[in-house]
C-alpha positions as CSV (number, residue, x, y, z in Angstrom):
1,M,-68.5,-30.6,44.6
2,V,-69.4,-34.2,43.6
3,K,-66.4,-35.5,45.6
4,Q,-67.7,-33.8,48.7
5,I,-71.2,-35.3,48.3
6,F,-69.7,-38.8,47.7
7,T,-67.5,-38.5,50.9
8,H,-70.5,-37.3,52.8
9,K,-72.6,-40.3,51.7
10,I,-69.8,-42.7,52.7
11,A,-69.6,-41.0,56.1
12,L,-73.3,-41.4,56.6
13,L,-73.1,-45.1,55.6
14,L,-70.3,-45.7,58.1
15,L,-72.3,-44.0,60.9
16,L,-75.3,-46.2,60.1
17,C,-73.0,-49.3,60.2
18,L,-71.7,-48.3,63.6
19,L,-75.3,-47.9,64.8
């Protein structure tokens, strides 16, 4: 569960960086 949330956070950060 924790791993999923961590991966999700990284994905969001990457999307923000792309924007």
